[in-house]
DRENDO-1510 file (C-alpha; in Angstrom, 1 decimal, always signed):
<recs>
REC; n; res; u; v; w
REC; 1; MET; +18.8; +32.3; -34.5 .
REC; 2; ILE; +16.4; +32.3; -32.2 .
REC; 3; LYS; +14.5; +35.2; -33.8 .
REC; 4; ASN; +14.6; +32.6; -37.1 .
REC; 5; VAL; +13.1; +30.1; -34.6 .
REC; 6; ARG; +10.1; +32.4; -33.6 .
REC; 7; TRP; +8.9; +33.2; -37.0 .
REC; 8; TRP; +9.3; +29.4; -38.2 .
REC; 9; LEU; +6.6; +28.5; -35.4 .
REC; 10; LEU; +5.0; +31.2; -36.1 .
REC; 11; ILE; +3.7; +30.5; -39.6 .
REC; 12; VAL; +3.7; +26.9; -38.6 .
REC; 13; SER; +1.3; +27.9; -36.0 .
REC; 14; VAL; -0.5; +29.9; -39.1 .
REC; 15; VAL; -0.9; +26.9; -41.3 .
REC; 16; PHE; -1.9; +24.7; -38.4 .
REC; 17; LEU; -5.0; +26.7; -37.7 .
REC; 18; SER; -6.0; +27.0; -41.3 .
REC; 19; ILE; -6.3; +23.1; -41.3 .
REC; 20; SER; -8.9; +21.3; -39.4 .
REC; 21; CYS; -8.9; +18.2; -38.0 .
REC; 22; THR; -10.6; +16.9; -41.4 .
REC; 23; GLY; -7.8; +17.8; -43.7 .
REC; 24; LYS; -10.4; +20.7; -44.8 .
REC; 25; GLU; -9.4; +24.5; -45.0 .
REC; 26; VAL; -11.2; +26.2; -42.4 .
REC; 27; LYS; -13.4; +29.2; -43.8 .
REC; 28; VAL; -12.7; +33.1; -42.2 .
REC; 29; GLU; -14.7; +34.7; -40.8 .
REC; 30; LYS; -15.2; +37.4; -43.7 .
REC; 31; ALA; -15.3; +40.9; -42.3 .
REC; 32; PRO; -18.6; +43.2; -43.3 .
REC; 33; LEU; -18.8; +45.1; -46.5 .
REC; 34; SER; -21.2; +47.2; -46.2 .
REC; 35; SER; -22.7; +49.9; -42.9 .
REC; 36; THR; -25.8; +47.6; -43.5 .
REC; 37; GLU; -24.3; +44.4; -42.7 .
REC; 38; GLN; -22.6; +46.0; -39.9 .
REC; 39; PHE; -25.9; +47.0; -38.5 .
REC; 40; VAL; -27.0; +43.5; -39.2 .
REC; 41; ILE; -24.3; +41.9; -36.9 .
REC; 42; GLU; -24.1; +44.6; -34.3 .
REC; 43; ASP; -27.7; +45.6; -33.5 .
REC; 44; LEU; -30.4; +43.0; -35.2 .
REC; 45; LEU; -28.5; +39.5; -34.0 .
REC; 46; ASN; -28.7; +39.5; -30.3 .
REC; 47; ASP; -26.6; +37.4; -28.3 .
REC; 48; LYS; -28.0; +34.0; -29.4 .
REC; 49; GLY; -27.6; +34.8; -33.1 .
REC; 50; LEU; -31.2; +34.9; -33.3 .
REC; 51; LEU; -32.2; +38.1; -35.7 .
REC; 52; ARG; -34.1; +40.9; -34.0 .
REC; 53; THR; -37.3; +41.8; -36.3 .
REC; 54; ASP; -36.9; +45.0; -35.0 .
REC; 55; LEU; -35.4; +47.6; -32.3 .
REC; 56; THR; -38.4; +48.7; -30.5 .
REC; 57; ASN; -41.5; +46.4; -29.8 .
REC; 58; GLN; -40.4; +43.7; -31.8 .
REC; 59; LYS; -37.1; +42.7; -30.6 .
REC; 60; ASP; -38.3; +39.8; -29.0 .
REC; 61; ILE; -39.4; +38.2; -32.0 .
REC; 62; PHE; -37.5; +36.4; -34.6 .
REC; 63; LEU; -38.8; +35.2; -38.1 .
REC; 64; SER; -37.9; +31.8; -40.4 .
REC; 65; GLU; -38.2; +35.1; -43.2 .
REC; 66; SER; -35.0; +36.4; -41.3 .
REC; 67; VAL; -33.0; +33.5; -40.9 .
REC; 68; GLY; -33.5; +32.7; -45.5 .
REC; 69; LEU; -32.8; +35.8; -46.4 .
REC; 70; TRP; -29.8; +35.9; -44.3 .
REC; 71; LEU; -27.9; +32.7; -45.3 .
REC; 72; ALA; -28.8; +33.7; -49.0 .
REC; 73; TYR; -26.7; +36.8; -48.2 .
REC; 74; LEU; -24.1; +35.0; -46.5 .
REC; 75; LEU; -23.8; +32.3; -49.4 .
REC; 76; GLU; -23.9; +34.7; -52.1 .
REC; 77; LYS; -21.0; +37.3; -50.0 .
REC; 78; ASP; -19.2; +33.5; -49.6 .
REC; 79; ASP; -18.9; +33.6; -45.6 .
REC; 80; GLN; -19.3; +30.1; -44.4 .
REC; 81; VAL; -17.8; +30.9; -40.9 .
REC; 82; ARG; -21.8; +33.2; -40.3 .
REC; 83; PHE; -22.9; +31.1; -42.7 .
REC; 84; ASN; -22.9; +27.9; -40.1 .
REC; 85; GLU; -23.8; +30.1; -37.1 .
REC; 86; GLN; -26.9; +30.6; -38.5 .
REC; 87; ILE; -27.3; +27.0; -39.5 .
REC; 88; ASN; -26.8; +26.2; -36.0 .
REC; 89; VAL; -28.6; +29.1; -35.0 .
REC; 90; MET; -31.9; +27.7; -37.0 .
REC; 91; LYS; -31.5; +23.8; -36.1 .
REC; 92; SER; -31.7; +24.9; -32.4 .
REC; 93; TYR; -34.1; +27.2; -32.7 .
REC; 94; PHE; -36.1; +27.2; -35.1 .
REC; 95; LEU; -36.4; +22.8; -36.2 .
REC; 96; ALA; -39.4; +21.3; -35.3 .
REC; 97; ASN; -40.9; +18.1; -36.5 .
REC; 98; ASP; -38.5; +18.4; -39.4 .
REC; 99; PHE; -40.5; +21.8; -40.6 .
REC; 100; ILE; -38.8; +25.3; -39.8 .
REC; 101; VAL; -41.3; +27.8; -37.9 .
REC; 102; TRP; -42.2; +30.8; -38.9 .
REC; 103; ARG; -42.2; +32.8; -36.1 .
REC; 104; ILE; -40.6; +33.0; -32.8 .
REC; 105; GLU; -42.1; +35.4; -30.1 .
REC; 106; GLY; -39.9; +35.1; -26.8 .
REC; 107; THR; -39.4; +31.3; -26.3 .
REC; 108; ARG; -42.8; +30.8; -27.8 .
REC; 109; LYS; -42.3; +28.8; -31.3 .
REC; 110; ALA; -45.4; +29.4; -33.7 .
REC; 111; SER; -47.3; +26.2; -35.2 .
REC; 112; VAL; -46.6; +26.3; -38.5 .
REC; 113; ASN; -44.3; +27.1; -40.8 .
REC; 114; ALA; -44.1; +29.9; -44.0 .
REC; 115; LEU; -43.9; +28.0; -47.0 .
REC; 116; ILE; -41.5; +31.1; -49.1 .
REC; 117; ASP; -39.1; +30.8; -45.9 .
REC; 118; ASP; -38.8; +27.1; -46.2 .
REC; 119; LEU; -38.0; +26.8; -49.7 .
REC; 120; ARG; -35.5; +29.6; -49.7 .
REC; 121; ILE; -33.8; +27.7; -46.7 .
REC; 122; ILE; -33.8; +24.4; -48.6 .
REC; 123; ARG; -32.8; +26.0; -51.6 .
REC; 124; VAL; -29.5; +27.4; -49.5 .
REC; 125; LEU; -29.0; +24.4; -48.3 .
REC; 126; LEU; -28.6; +22.4; -51.6 .
REC; 127; SER; -27.1; +25.6; -53.2 .
REC; 128; ALA; -24.6; +25.8; -50.3 .
REC; 129; GLY; -24.2; +21.5; -50.1 .
REC; 130; GLU; -22.7; +22.0; -54.0 .
REC; 131; LYS; -20.9; +25.4; -53.8 .
REC; 132; TRP; -18.9; +24.1; -50.7 .
REC; 133; GLN; -19.1; +20.4; -51.5 .
REC; 134; ASP; -20.2; +20.1; -47.7 .
REC; 135; SER; -22.9; +17.1; -47.8 .
REC; 136; THR; -23.8; +18.2; -44.1 .
REC; 137; TYR; -26.0; +21.3; -46.1 .
REC; 138; LEU; -27.3; +18.7; -48.7 .
REC; 139; GLN; -28.2; +16.2; -45.7 .
REC; 140; LEU; -30.4; +19.0; -44.0 .
REC; 141; GLY; -31.8; +20.6; -47.1 .
REC; 142; LYS; -32.9; +17.0; -47.9 .
REC; 143; LYS; -34.2; +16.3; -44.4 .
REC; 144; ILE; -36.6; +19.7; -44.9 .
REC; 145; GLY; -37.0; +18.8; -48.1 .
REC; 146; GLU; -38.7; +15.5; -47.7 .
REC; 147; ASN; -40.4; +16.5; -44.7 .
REC; 148; LEU; -42.2; +20.0; -46.9 .
REC; 149; VAL; -42.9; +17.0; -49.8 .
REC; 150; ARG; -44.6; +14.7; -47.5 .
REC; 151; TYR; -47.2; +16.8; -45.3 .
REC; 152; GLY; -46.6; +20.4; -46.8 .
REC; 153; MET; -49.0; +19.2; -50.2 .
REC; 154; ASN; -52.8; +19.5; -50.9 .
REC; 155; GLU; -53.9; +17.8; -54.2 .
REC; 156; GLU; -50.3; +17.8; -54.8 .
REC; 157; LEU; -49.5; +21.5; -54.7 .
REC; 158; PHE; -47.7; +22.9; -52.0 .
REC; 159; VAL; -49.5; +25.0; -49.7 .
REC; 160; ASP; -48.8; +28.6; -47.5 .
REC; 161; PHE; -48.2; +26.9; -44.6 .
REC; 162; VAL; -49.1; +23.7; -42.5 .
REC; 163; ASP; -49.4; +22.8; -38.7 .
REC; 164; VAL; -45.9; +21.6; -37.8 .
REC; 165; ASP; -47.7; +18.7; -35.1 .
REC; 166; SER; -51.6; +18.0; -36.4 .
REC; 167; HIS; -50.1; +18.2; -40.3 .
REC; 168; ASP; -53.8; +20.3; -40.9 .
REC; 169; LYS; -52.5; +22.8; -44.0 .
REC; 170; ALA; -53.9; +25.6; -45.9 .
REC; 171; ASN; -55.8; +25.1; -49.0 .
REC; 172; THR; -54.3; +28.6; -50.7 .
REC; 173; LEU; -50.8; +29.0; -52.1 .
REC; 174; THR; -50.2; +32.7; -52.3 .
REC; 175; ILE; -48.6; +32.8; -55.9 .
REC; 176; SER; -45.3; +34.9; -54.7 .
REC; 177; TYR; -44.3; +32.0; -52.8 .
REC; 178; ILE; -43.9; +29.5; -55.9 .
REC; 179; MET; -40.1; +29.9; -56.2 .
REC; 180; PRO; -39.0; +28.5; -59.7 .
REC; 181; SER; -35.2; +27.8; -58.2 .
REC; 182; ALA; -36.2; +26.3; -55.4 .
REC; 183; PHE; -38.2; +23.4; -57.1 .
REC; 184; HIS; -35.4; +22.5; -59.8 .
REC; 185; GLU; -32.7; +22.6; -56.8 .
REC; 186; MET; -35.0; +19.7; -55.5 .
REC; 187; GLU; -35.4; +17.8; -58.6 .
REC; 188; GLU; -31.8; +18.2; -58.8 .
REC; 189; ASN; -31.6; +16.1; -55.5 .
REC; 190; GLY; -34.0; +13.9; -55.8 .
REC; 191; LEU; -37.0; +15.5; -53.4 .
REC; 192; LEU; -39.6; +15.9; -56.4 .
REC; 193; SER; -39.7; +14.5; -60.0 .
REC; 194; GLN; -40.2; +16.4; -62.9 .
REC; 195; GLN; -43.9; +15.9; -63.1 .
REC; 196; GLN; -44.6; +17.6; -59.4 .
REC; 197; VAL; -42.0; +20.4; -60.4 .
REC; 198; GLN; -44.2; +21.5; -63.4 .
REC; 199; HIS; -47.6; +21.0; -61.7 .
REC; 200; GLN; -46.2; +23.8; -59.3 .
REC; 201; LEU; -44.9; +25.6; -61.9 .
REC; 202; ALA; -48.2; +26.1; -64.1 .
REC; 203; ILE; -49.7; +27.7; -61.2 .
REC; 204; ILE; -47.3; +30.8; -62.2 .
REC; 205; GLN; -47.2; +30.0; -65.8 .
REC; 206; ASN; -50.9; +30.3; -65.9 .
REC; 207; VAL; -51.5; +33.0; -64.2 .
REC; 208; PRO; -53.8; +36.0; -65.2 .
REC; 209; ARG; -52.8; +39.7; -65.5 .
REC; 210; ALA; -54.8; +42.6; -64.8 .
REC; 211; ASN; -55.1; +44.6; -67.2 .
REC; 212; ALA; -52.7; +46.8; -65.9 .
REC; 213; GLY; -50.2; +44.2; -65.8 .
REC; 214; PHE; -50.4; +43.7; -61.9 .
REC; 215; PHE; -51.1; +39.9; -60.7 .
REC; 216; PRO; -53.6; +37.9; -58.6 .
REC; 217; LYS; -52.6; +37.0; -54.3 .
REC; 218; TYR; -53.2; +33.7; -54.4 .
REC; 219; TYR; -54.5; +30.4; -55.9 .
REC; 220; ASP; -57.3; +28.8; -54.4 .
REC; 221; ILE; -56.9; +25.0; -54.7 .
REC; 222; THR; -60.6; +23.9; -53.8 .
REC; 223; THR; -62.2; +26.5; -56.1 .
REC; 224; GLU; -59.4; +26.2; -58.8 .
REC; 225; LYS; -59.1; +30.1; -59.0 .
REC; 226; TYR; -57.2; +32.7; -59.0 .
REC; 227; VAL; -57.6; +35.4; -56.9 .
REC; 228; PHE; -56.7; +39.3; -56.4 .
REC; 229; ASP; -55.4; +41.2; -53.5 .
REC; 230; LYS; -58.1; +44.1; -52.4 .
REC; 231; GLU; -54.8; +46.3; -52.0 .
REC; 232; LEU; -51.6; +45.4; -53.8 .
REC; 233; HIS; -49.0; +45.1; -51.8 .
REC; 234; MET; -45.8; +45.7; -54.0 .
REC; 235; ILE; -43.5; +43.3; -52.3 .
REC; 236; ASP; -45.9; +40.2; -53.7 .
REC; 237; GLN; -46.0; +41.7; -57.1 .
REC; 238; LEU; -42.6; +42.1; -57.4 .
REC; 239; TYR; -41.8; +39.0; -56.2 .
REC; 240; THR; -44.3; +36.9; -58.1 .
REC; 241; ALA; -42.7; +39.0; -61.7 .
REC; 242; TYR; -39.4; +37.8; -60.5 .
REC; 243; HIS; -40.2; +34.1; -60.0 .
REC; 244; LEU; -41.7; +34.4; -63.1 .
REC; 245; ALA; -39.0; +36.0; -65.4 .
REC; 246; SER; -36.4; +33.3; -63.5 .
REC; 247; ILE; -38.5; +30.6; -66.0 .
REC; 248; ASP; -38.5; +32.9; -69.1 .
REC; 249; GLY; -42.0; +33.8; -68.4 .
REC; 250; ASP; -43.5; +37.1; -70.0 .
REC; 251; THR; -43.6; +39.7; -67.9 .
REC; 252; ALA; -43.5; +42.7; -70.4 .
REC; 253; VAL; -46.8; +44.6; -69.3 .
REC; 254; PHE; -46.1; +44.2; -65.4 .
REC; 255; LYS; -42.6; +46.2; -66.5 .
REC; 256; ASP; -44.0; +48.8; -67.8 .
REC; 257; TRP; -46.7; +48.9; -65.2 .
REC; 258; LEU; -44.0; +49.4; -63.0 .
REC; 259; LEU; -41.8; +51.6; -64.8 .
REC; 260; ASN; -44.8; +53.7; -65.2 .
REC; 261; LEU; -45.8; +54.4; -61.6 .
REC; 262; LEU; -41.8; +55.2; -60.9 .
REC; 263; LYS; -42.2; +58.0; -63.5 .
REC; 264; ARG; -44.9; +59.3; -62.7 .
REC; 265; ASP; -43.9; +59.5; -58.8 .
REC; 266; ASN; -39.9; +59.3; -59.2 .
REC; 267; LYS; -40.6; +56.8; -56.6 .
REC; 268; LEU; -42.3; +53.5; -55.8 .
REC; 269; TYR; -44.7; +53.3; -52.9 .
REC; 270; GLY; -45.3; +50.2; -50.6 .
REC; 271; ARG; -48.9; +49.5; -51.9 .
REC; 272; TYR; -51.3; +50.6; -54.1 .
REC; 273; ASN; -55.1; +50.5; -54.9 .
REC; 274; PRO; -55.5; +48.4; -58.0 .
REC; 275; GLN; -58.7; +50.4; -59.4 .
REC; 276; THR; -56.7; +53.6; -59.4 .
REC; 277; ASN; -53.4; +52.8; -59.2 .
REC; 278; GLN; -52.8; +55.4; -56.5 .
REC; 279; PRO; -50.8; +54.7; -54.1 .
REC; 280; THR; -52.4; +53.6; -50.5 .
REC; 281; VAL; -49.8; +54.6; -48.1 .
REC; 282; ASP; -47.3; +57.6; -47.8 .
REC; 283; TYR; -44.0; +55.7; -47.4 .
REC; 284; GLU; -41.0; +54.0; -49.7 .
REC; 285; SER; -39.3; +50.9; -48.5 .
REC; 286; PRO; -35.8; +49.5; -48.8 .
REC; 287; ALA; -37.2; +45.8; -49.5 .
REC; 288; VAL; -39.3; +46.7; -52.1 .
REC; 289; TYR; -36.3; +49.3; -54.8 .
REC; 290; ALA; -34.4; +46.2; -53.1 .
REC; 291; MET; -37.1; +43.8; -54.9 .
REC; 292; ALA; -36.9; +45.6; -58.1 .
REC; 293; ALA; -33.9; +45.5; -58.2 .
REC; 294; ARG; -33.3; +42.0; -58.1 .
REC; 295; TYR; -36.5; +41.4; -60.5 .
REC; 296; MET; -34.3; +43.8; -62.8 .
REC; 297; LEU; -31.4; +41.4; -62.6 .
REC; 298; ALA; -33.5; +38.7; -63.9 .
REC; 299; ILE; -35.1; +40.2; -67.1 .
REC; 300; ASP; -31.3; +41.5; -67.7 .
REC; 301; GLU; -31.6; +45.2; -67.3 .
REC; 302; GLN; -28.9; +45.9; -65.1 .
REC; 303; GLN; -28.5; +49.3; -65.6 .
REC; 304; ILE; -32.3; +49.9; -64.3 .
REC; 305; ALA; -31.3; +47.6; -61.5 .
REC; 306; GLN; -28.7; +49.6; -60.4 .
REC; 307; GLU; -30.9; +52.9; -60.5 .
REC; 308; PHE; -33.4; +51.2; -58.4 .
REC; 309; ILE; -30.3; +50.6; -56.0 .
REC; 310; GLU; -29.2; +54.0; -55.6 .
REC; 311; LYS; -33.2; +54.4; -54.9 .
REC; 312; MET; -33.2; +52.1; -52.1 .
REC; 313; GLU; -29.6; +53.8; -50.5 .
REC; 314; ASN; -31.4; +57.0; -50.6 .
REC; 315; LEU; -33.5; +55.7; -47.6 .
REC; 316; LYS; -30.2; +54.6; -45.9 .
REC; 317; ASP; -28.5; +56.0; -42.9 .
REC; 318; PRO; -25.2; +56.2; -44.4 .
REC; 319; THR; -23.5; +55.5; -40.8 .
REC; 320; THR; -25.7; +52.0; -40.2 .
REC; 321; GLY; -28.3; +50.4; -42.1 .
REC; 322; TYR; -31.9; +51.3; -42.8 .
REC; 323; VAL; -33.0; +52.6; -39.7 .
REC; 324; ASP; -34.3; +56.0; -38.7 .
REC; 325; LYS; -31.9; +57.7; -36.3 .
REC; 326; LYS; -34.4; +59.4; -33.9 .
REC; 327; THR; -37.6; +56.6; -33.6 .
REC; 328; ARG; -35.2; +53.8; -33.9 .
REC; 329; SER; -37.5; +52.5; -36.6 .
REC; 330; THR; -36.3; +49.4; -38.9 .
REC; 331; HIS; -37.4; +46.1; -39.8 .
REC; 332; SER; -35.2; +42.7; -40.5 .
REC; 333; PHE; -36.4; +42.7; -43.9 .
REC; 334; ASP; -35.6; +46.0; -45.2 .
REC; 335; ASN; -31.9; +45.7; -44.2 .
REC; 336; LEU; -31.4; +41.9; -45.3 .
REC; 337; LEU; -33.5; +41.9; -48.7 .
REC; 338; PRO; -31.7; +44.9; -49.5 .
REC; 339; LEU; -28.2; +43.1; -48.0 .
REC; 340; LEU; -29.0; +40.3; -51.0 .
REC; 341; ALA; -29.8; +42.9; -53.8 .
REC; 342; GLU; -26.9; +45.0; -53.1 .
REC; 343; ARG; -24.5; +42.0; -53.6 .
REC; 344; GLU; -26.1; +40.3; -56.4 .
REC; 345; VAL; -26.2; +43.6; -58.6 .
REC; 346; LYS; -22.4; +43.4; -57.3 .
REC; 347; ASN; -21.9; +40.3; -58.3 .
REC; 348; ALA; -24.0; +40.9; -61.8 .
REC; 349; HIS; -21.2; +43.7; -62.7 .
REC; 350; ASN; -18.3; +41.1; -61.4 .
REC; 351; ASN; -19.7; +38.3; -63.6 .
REC; 352; ASP; -19.6; +40.9; -67.0 .
</recs>
């Protein structure tokens, strides 16, 4: 009899703990699904919940880029507990005058934001509000979004950065920062008009291409001209292709250029000379392969996406994350973007 009562009390306790005071089900923290995620949680997250940029000379530098990518991954993984934890960290450390500062070094906050990181975080917040039916995410996303629309535009175009105090702003728009998914979420939530969205998208839709297929670096708002880089950063190139493909833009020539580089060298390097198509660095980057995989998903090339994931995983320490065992050399970007790509490829397979 006593044993039965104890079991009954245990069951009641479990049920009680699964319900919050508002009557909502409490999300259970989801266990890490990979050694990379475990590495991020155990090594990159400090005791305040801030994501270290690396484990050596930048361990006290924290980036809004890391916040946005971590939140995007946790949303894809459906891990609301850790998502909430990182939202609280962002509000405590990164928010300044309703802007998200792009960098914190020690306790010193940067004086400007970074457009791509703000857009990513706004998109994730608005998507989370819809996915988890939680108005607090929507309210925060709208608050940051309204501020960005109010102060973060020049000639009706978003710009790369704004001073969070003086509101002095850039006169350039980096092409890879143009994030259509964020603009559409903002439009659906009343933050941007359809005309404003189309004005932003026109910059990437009308982007000129080099004969080889790669894209310019940025758009100069003052001169109304596109500017090509003297050195091609593959992350920028792949982000641009990914965002353009997401709105059914034509990226066929870029795709051919990318796959020809892969075929020639059996790898992708981090940077290339635009004149010679030769690499200017000798390293491969997990983040480059991650973005290549995401781009291939965007153009419905799942098999090639998986091939890029495999290339990426070959750079990984199988027991931890993307970190050199001897030197401890790593970077948050080279762990968080691969995590996101892995999850998106997995979700794409599961949805087939």
